[in-house]
N, C-alpha and C positions, 0 to 999 in steps of 0.2 A: 504493500500500500504506500502511495506517495502523497506528500502534502501538496495540495493545489490551492492557490490563492483565488478567492472569489471576487477580487477587485483588481483593476489595472495597476501595474507598477508605476507607469508614467502616464500622466494625463496630457500628453501632447496632442495636437490636432490630428496628426497622422494616426496615433494609437486609437483615438476615439472614432475616427472614420473607419478604421479597420474593424473595430468592435461592432459598429453598426452593420457592416457588410457580413460579419460572422453571424450575427444574430438573424439577419435577414435570410441567410442561407439555411439557418437552423430551423426557423419557424415555417419557412416556405409558404407564406400567405400572400394574398394579392395586395394587402395593405399592411404595412408595418406600423402598428400603433405604439404610442409610448407605454401603454399598459402592458402589451406583449413584450416590448423591449425590456422593461424593468424586470420581467419574470426570468429572463435568460441572460441579461447582460452583466458585465463586470463594471459598469459605470451607470449611474442613475440618469434617467432622461432629463431630470432637472438640470444636471450638470451640462448635458448636451445643449439644452435650451439657453443657458447662460453663456456658453461658449460661442454658439452659432447665431443666437438671436431668434431662432425659430426652429421647430421640428422639421417642417418642410424644407427649410434652407439646409439643414444638416443632411437630410436624405438626398437632396440634389447634389450636395458636395461629395457625398459618398457614391454617387452614380446610380442612385436608386429613385430617380424621379418617377418611375412607373408606379412606385409604392406610396406616392403622396396622396393625401386626401384632397378634397376641394379646398380652396382658400376660405378661411373663416374670417369674415369681417366682424367688427364689433357687434353689429346688429344681429348677425347670424348666431354669434355666441350667446348673446343675451336671450335670443329667441329659443335656443336650445336649453338654456337654464330654465326658462319659464315652462317649456314643454315637460322637462323632467320633473320640475316642481309640481306640476299638475298631476303627474303620474304617481309620484312617491307619497305615501301616506305618512302622517306624523307631523309633529309641530315643527321639527327642525329639518333642514336639508344639509347633510354633511357632505364633505368631498368624497368620502368612500361610497356613500349612497348614490351620489351623482355619477361616479365612475361606473357603477353597475348598470346604469340605464342610458348613459349619454353616448353620443357619437363623437365627442371631443373630450379630451382629458381635462380634469379639474386643474391639473398643473398648468396647462396652457391657458385656461380661463383666468386663474389667479395671477399668472404672469402678465396677461394682457391688461388686467384692471388693477393690479397692484395689491391683490389679496382676495381671499375668498369672501370676506365680509363686504369688501368694496364691490365685488362682482354681483353679489346678491342685492345689494342696495341699488346698484345701477339698473338691475332688472326689475326693480320695484318689489323685491322680496326680502328686504332687510329684516322683517319680522321673523323670518325663518332661519336667521343666523344665530348660532349659539356659540359665542366666543368673545374675545376682547373687542372692545369698540373699534371698528375700522378707522384707520387714520388716512385721510386723503392728503397726499403731499406730492409735489413733483418728483419725478424719478431722479434718484441720486446719480451722481457721476459714476460711470462704469470704471472700475479700477483697471480693467483690461485696456482702457484707453490711455492710462498713465504710462509714461516712459519709466525705464528703470531708475534714471536719475531722480525723477519726481517721487518715486516710491522711497528711495534712499533719503531724500530730503524730508519726507513725511515721517520716516522712522526717527530721524534725528530731531525733528520737531517734537514728537511725542516724548522722546527721552529728555529733552530740555524741559518740557512741561511738567513731567513727573519728578525731575531732578535726579536722574540716575543714568549711568552708562551701562546698566544691566537690564535690558528690556525683556519683558515677559509678554506672553500672549494676553494676559489679563489687562495689561496696559493698553494694548491695541484695541481690545474689545470696548474699553471704556472711553478712549480718547481719539479714535481714528476710524475712518471708513475702510481703511486698509486692514485686511485680516491676516491671520497666520497663514492660511492656505494661499492667499494672494502672494505672500512673500516666498513661500515654498515653490509655487508654480513658476514665479519669475526667476528666482535665483537657484533653484534646485534643492535647497534645504534652508531651514530656519537659521542655522548657524552661518551659512554663506551670506545670507542677506544682512545679518547683523554685522558680520566682519566687514562687508563692503561699506556699511554705514559707520564704521569705526566704533561699534558697540560690542558688548559682550553678552553671552547667554548666562542664565542662572546655573549655579553649580549643582542644583538639585538633580539627582539621578546618576551622578558620577561615582557614587560610593559602591556600586555594584559592579562585579566583573561581568564580562560578556557571557560567560557560562552561567552565571546566576540569572541573567535575563532569560537565557534559553531554558534553563531548568524550570523557572517560574511559568514561562509560556507553555511549556510542555505539560506542566501540572494542570493549568487551566484548560488547555486543549483537550487533555484526557478527561477531565472532569465534565466538560460540556459535550464531548463527543463530536466536536466540530471546531472550525476556526473561530476564535473569540472575536467579538466586536471590541472596538476601542473602549467604550464605556464599561464593558464587562471586566476589564482589568482593574477597575477600582473597587471590586467586591471580592469577598472570599470565593475560592481559595487562593486568589492572587495575593502575593505578598509585596508586589511592586506595582505602583500606580501607572496608569497609561501615560501620564505626562512624563514620567521618568524614561519610558521607552522613546518618546519623542526627543527628549533631551539627549539621550545616548546615541540614537540612530538617525536623528534629523527629522524623521516623520514616522508615523505608525506603519505605513506600507513598507518602508525600508527595513523596519524591524522584522516584519513578517517575511520579507524576502531573505534577509540574513538567516533567520530561523529555518526557513524552508531549505536553503542551501546546506545549512549545517546538518539537518536531519536526514537529508536525502543523499549526502555524500557517501561514497563507498566506505564501509567500516574497515579500518585496518586491523590486522590480526596482531594485537598487542601481546606483550609477554604474559600479561595476566590472563589473556584469553587462550593462550597456547599451553597452559598447564602450570603456570607460575602461581604463587599464593594469591589469596583473595585481594582484589584491588578495587579502585573506585569504578563505579558504573557510570559510563559516559551517557549523555542524553540520547545519543543515537542508538546505543545498545539497549537502553531502558525502553525506548519506543518499540524496538523489535520484539522485546519480551512482552510488553503490554499488548501489542498487536497479535502476537502468537497465542496468548492466553485469553484473548477476547475481552480485554479490559475488565476482568472480574477476578475475584479471589478463587483460586483453583480448589480451595477446601470448602468454603461455605457458599460460594457463588455470588456474594454481594458485589455491587459495583457502584461507582459514584452517582450515576444517573439511573433511577431517580432518587436514590438514597444519598443525599448530599453530605451526610455525616461520615460516609465511608471514605477512607483514605487508603489508597493502594500502595504497597511497598514491593520492591523487587528483592526477593529473598534468595539467599544461598541455601540450597538443599543441604549441602555439607559446608558448614561455616569455615572449615579449613581447606575446602576445595577451591579450584580455580574460578575466576570470573569469566565464565564462558556460557553460552546459551544452554548447554545440557545440564549445567549445575544451577540454573536460575529459574525462578518461577514467580508468579504474582500471588501475593497474599494481602488480605486486608490488615489493617493495623492490629485488630483484635487477635486474629489468628497468628500473626507474626509475633506479637508479644507473648501469646500463649506458648508458642513453639520454643521461644528463647534461643539459646545457643546450641540446642540439641541437633544432631545430624539425623536425617531420615533417609 
């Protein structure tokens, strides 16, 4: 079994267009909708919209003009909102309910009118909106239109405003329209953007070794049975917060790529695996044993999902034996403690 990332490594224009073509070939439908795209793609349709300015524009750029829907004018979108509202029962009209009945995505509607509440109000259906009061304001400047020099000057301005040369993502969220992701997309990494602006990054997250990051990510991946999301690294069983991975690797996706390469690399036959005394179990070998034993205790059958209190250990059948697959097995913490140092 190999680790496969469910998100793009690089969000370049070429990578996004290639992903659109890949999904179009995969679904093999007359019209590629944003809803179908989000089901199979490694990048969200909302990201495509922000990058290209429109779904049809992105499809044309990818050479898929035949899969475009008709052009949606503002009036046509509002008419569609009213049609769905007349069909859907209930006091509120949510985006999810709209997507189940509409011929245009709610993401496209809210992108056109500046928010879901704004769209419902424009359609005369503001009373069916259940959320924060919509704010009508002119569209803010698109950060993609700023040059690299302008983004650097913005970083320096925020640093002067907060009175520090160690800029954090919280500073940007509070004082600037430029976001962390804007800096990463433009300069390749958060640290690179700060370096070009003559600033420094926080030292948070540097106290862990790279192996500690990998061990922790493997623990969470095993616990969930799938690739963890960014926010899930802030909750048990993770012992390292998601922000620390960003600080160490530049961005979350880079951390996943480094972990993937480490886990999938060929396992060398170390001395401890060739018959030498018991040694440290590397993350790659731990993954092999977990995968072989089905991610469950070979004695009692318990596993982390759905029993979140279960912790799996890689146990040496013979405590004095070598660290090789034949002498290793998966036990839960209870069974492993009960076994102690006895050989079986």
